[in-house]
FIDREN-789303 format. One record per residue (C-alpha): residue in one letter; x, y, z. Coordinates in steps of 0.02 Angstrom, whole numbers, plus 32768, in hexadecimal, padded with zeros to 4 digits. Layout:
<recs>
- rest:c1:c2:c3
- A:X:Y:Z
...
</recs>
This chain:
<recs>
- rest:c1:c2:c3
- M:40A3:EC89:ACF8
- T:4117:ECBE:AD82
- N:4197:EC4B:ADB7
- P:418B:EC19:AE73
- F:4248:EC16:AE84
- D:424B:ECCE:AE4B
- T:4221:ECFD:AEF4
- F:42C1:ECB3:AF38
- I:4366:ED0C:AF1C
- Y:43F2:EC92:AF77
- T:4426:EBFC:AF32
- E:440E:EBB9:AE74
- Y:43AD:EB19:AE4E
- S:43B0:EAB5:ADB3
- G:42FB:EADE:AD99
- G:431B:EB97:AD8C
- G:4302:EC1F:ADFE
- K:435E:EC3B:AEB0
- L:4335:EC1A:AF60
- N:433D:EC9C:AFEE
- H:43A8:EC74:B081
- D:435E:ECFC:B0F2
- D:42B2:ECA7:B0D6
- V:42CB:EBF4:B0D1
- G:4370:EBD4:B11A
- G:43C5:EBA7:B078
- V:43B0:EAE9:B0AE
- R:4351:EA5D:B054
- F:434A:E9C8:B0CC
- L:4328:E94D:B038
- D:43AC:E98C:AFBE
- K:440B:E8EC:AFB6
- S:44A1:E945:AF7C
- L:44AA:E98D:B01C
- N:4463:E8FF:B0A6
- A:44DD:E876:B076
- N:451B:E863:B127
- E:4464:E86B:B16F
- R:4432:E7E0:B100
- N:44CE:E76D:B125
- L:4499:E784:B1D0
- Y:43E0:E748:B1AF
- N:4431:E6B9:B153
- K:4497:E679:B1E6
- W:4403:E699:B25F
- W:4392:E61F:B1E3
- Q:4426:E59B:B1E9
- E:4426:E5B2:B2B4
- Q:437C:E5A2:B2D1
- I:4366:E511:B257
- F:43EE:E4B1:B2A8
- Q:43B7:E4D4:B355
- Y:4306:E4AF:B34B
- G:42F6:E43C:B2AD
- T:42FB:E382:B2A4
- E:4377:E307:B24E
- V:432B:E2BB:B1AE
- D:436B:E23C:B135
- Y:436B:E28D:B072
- W:4355:E227:AFD7
- S:4365:E297:AF43
- S:4309:E25C:AEB1
- Q:4367:E229:AE11
- F:42E0:E261:AD97
- N:4324:E269:ACEE
- L:42CD:E2C9:AC62
- Q:4316:E25D:ABDE
- D:42BA:E1C5:AC1F
- H:421E:E217:AC3E
- D:4185:E1CE:ABFD
- H:4118:E248:ABA6
- I:4083:E1ED:AB9E
- Y:407F:E1B3:AC4B
- G:40D3:E24B:AC9E
- E:4156:E1FA:ACFE
- D:41FA:E1AC:ACF9
- P:41E2:E0EC:AD0A
- T:4297:E0CD:AD38
- R:42B0:E14F:ADAD
- A:4318:E124:AE4D
- Y:434E:E180:AEEB
- G:4404:E1B5:AF1D
- D:444C:E17A:AFC0
- P:4405:E1D3:B058
- K:4458:E25D:B0A6
- K:4437:E2AD:B15B
- L:43EC:E35D:B154
- V:43AB:E3CB:B1E8
- M:42FF:E40A:B1B8
- A:4297:E47F:B219
- L:41DF:E432:B218
- E:4123:E469:B228
- L:40D3:E3B7:B22B
- N:4011:E3B0:B226
- E:3FEF:E2F7:B24E
- S:3F48:E2A0:B215
- A:3F0E:E348:B1C2
- I:3E61:E334:B16C
- I:3E68:E359:B0AA
- L:3DD2:E35A:B022
- N:3E04:E2FB:AF87
- K:3D99:E2B3:AEF8
- F:3D8C:E216:AF6C
- G:3D40:E26B:AFF4
- L:3D92:E2A1:B09B
- A:3E34:E249:B0C2
- G:3EAB:E262:B158
- D:3F59:E280:B130
- D:4001:E2CB:B165
- E:4030:E378:B12A
- I:40D2:E3BC:B147
- A:4141:E463:B12B
- G:41FB:E46B:B138
- Y:4278:E4EF:B13B
- I:4332:E4BE:B0EC
- A:43C2:E52B:B0F8
- I:43F8:E54C:B03C
- D:44B6:E549:B067
- T:4496:E4B9:B0D7
- F:443B:E45A:B037
- Y:44D2:E498:AFC2
- T:454F:E456:B048
- V:44F9:E3A4:B05A
- F:44C9:E385:AFA9
- G:453A:E3DB:AF32
- S:45EA:E3DE:AF10
- E:466E:E427:AE88
- V:466A:E37E:AE36
- D:45B3:E36E:AE18
- I:455A:E3A2:AD7A
- N:44ED:E41E:ADEF
- P:455F:E463:AE78
- K:44BF:E4BB:AEB7
- P:4439:E43E:AEC2
- E:438E:E476:AEFE
- P:42FC:E3FF:AF51
- K:427C:E3CD:AED6
- S:41DF:E383:AECA
- G:41E6:E2BF:AEDE
- D:4285:E2CF:AF69
- I:4255:E261:AFF1
- F:428C:E27A:B0AB
- R:4262:E212:B14D
- L:4251:E265:B1FD
- T:42DD:E1F3:B23A
- E:42EE:E24A:B2D7
- Y:4235:E261:B30A
- G:4216:E1AD:B2DC
- S:42A7:E14B:B335
- H:42ED:E122:B3D7
- D:424E:E115:B436
- H:41D1:E0F6:B3BA
- I:4151:E076:B3E5
- G:4140:DFBE:B395
- G:41D5:DFD0:B31F
- R:4193:E058:B2BB
- G:420B:E0CC:B268
- G:4209:E188:B22A
- K:4174:E1B2:B1BA
- M:41A4:E1E0:B103
- F:4175:E271:B09F
- E:4181:E29F:AFE1
- I:4198:E359:AFB2
- T:4112:E3A1:AF4F
- E:4142:E460:AF47
- R:41E9:E4C1:AF65
- L:41EE:E574:AF83
- E:4288:E5FD:AF9B
- Q:4206:E697:AF9F
- D:4172:E6AE:B023
- V:419B:E765:B062
- S:4124:E744:B0F1
- K:4184:E6BC:B132
- I:4241:E6A1:B0E9
- N:4282:E73E:B09A
- P:42A7:E7C1:B11D
- L:42F6:E85F:B0BD
- I:42BE:E801:B01F
- G:4355:E787:B02A
- H:4352:E6C7:AFFC
- Y:4394:E657:B091
- I:4327:E5BE:B09F
- W:42CB:E54A:B037
- L:4217:E52B:B071
- I:41DF:E48F:B043
- K:4120:E439:B049
- A:410A:E379:B040
- K:4090:E2EE:B059
- R:40A1:E23F:B0A9
- Y:4108:E1D9:B02D
- E:409F:E13B:AFF3
- Y:4119:E0B5:AFCE
- S:410D:E07D:AF21
- F:41BF:E013:AF05
- E:422E:E09E:AEC7
- P:42E4:E05A:AEC3
- G:4341:E0A5:AF57
- V:42BD:E0D3:AFD3
- P:4284:E061:B060
- Q:41DD:E048:B09E
- E:419B:E085:B14A
- P:41C1:DFFB:B1C7
- V:4124:DFAA:B20B
- S:40B6:DFE5:B177
- D:40A1:DF49:B118
- Q:3FFF:DF33:B0BE
- I:3F9A:DE8F:B096
- N:3F94:DE60:AFE0
- D:3F2A:DDD7:AF85
- D:3F8E:DDD3:AEF0
- I:4034:DD77:AEE9
- G:4076:DDDA:AE5E
- Y:4083:DE71:AED4
- G:4114:DED8:AF07
- I:41C3:DECD:AEBF
- L:41DB:DE27:AE58
- P:427C:DDB6:AE54
- G:4305:DDD8:ADE2
- G:4329:DE9C:ADFC
- D:43B1:DEF6:AE65
- Q:4333:DEFA:AF01
- P:42FE:DE60:AF6B
- P:424F:DE22:AF34
- S:41C2:DE4D:AFA8
- E:4170:DDC8:B020
- D:40C1:DD8D:B009
- K:4046:DDD3:B07C
- L:3FB3:DD6D:B04C
- L:3F0D:DD6A:B0B6
- D:3EF1:DCC2:B108
- Y:3E3E:DCC4:B0DF
- S:3E0F:DD35:B04C
- A:3D77:DD5E:AFE1
- D:3DC3:DCDE:AF60
- K:3DCC:DC4D:AFDD
- I:3D1C:DC6A:B007
- A:3CD8:DC60:AF61
- E:3D3B:DBC1:AF47
- D:3CE4:DB72:AFDB
- I:3C40:DBA9:AF9C
- F:3C63:DB62:AEE0
- Y:3D0A:DB3B:AE8B
- Y:3D0D:DB50:ADE3
- D:3D9A:DAF3:ADB4
- D:3D49:DA51:ADFD
- Y:3CCA:DA54:AD76
- G:3D0E:DA48:ACCF
- E:3C78:DA86:AC73
- S:3C5A:DB13:ACDD
- N:3C86:DBC9:AC98
- D:3CAD:DC56:AD03
- D:3CDD:DCDB:AC74
- V:3C7C:DD6D:ACBB
- Y:3C6A:DDA4:AC04
- G:3C1C:DCEF:ABCB
- G:3C70:DC7E:AB5B
- Y:3C59:DC04:AACB
- V:3C41:DB46:AAE5
</recs>
């Protein structure tokens, strides 16, 4: 079989064959050994665009540890988060997006964010760290601080999101000259679940019917406040018939023995 490079006679390439200068100009625009200056220009351009058109967020890095990982439950039950750090991120926010899941239709927020790789290294990495070049990862959390502060109504704060996907390659969006300049992250609205180090969104308290709810006393974090309903279904049932007033009654749903 004829090697297609045999038709060119100008420059030798590692794959064999030569390239004809007269026919194709002798230049490959995607030759990464030659376009370092152009790729550096794109890198600076991305950083400038993100800084000028991005918004400030608070970013919590997950301290997930494989040594503490529970392989049965598939999680690190003692996972905590580091202190938040300020970061400027360009965002594509789709609020109240309609999605279909196993529970039916649900309205949730979707977000795509753009973070300059060099900026992330500067903010989260250092020479003394175990990993001087950290990366965003699933489980990290960020808050739209600038979007949700200053003029937000009713004491509300910025929405919080948990990263679900991180990409550095999407040639249609973020890899001109097949270079690597930014992180493209995708995230969903964060559902607060009392992990140490991450606050709850302001004015998003949920009523509960159980006093054993939330953070219990005795730990490093302050305990959760009770938010019981004044008149719950249990109260209505007690008004109709309160089993504890009758010693001979049996409210065991599975029956019992006398």
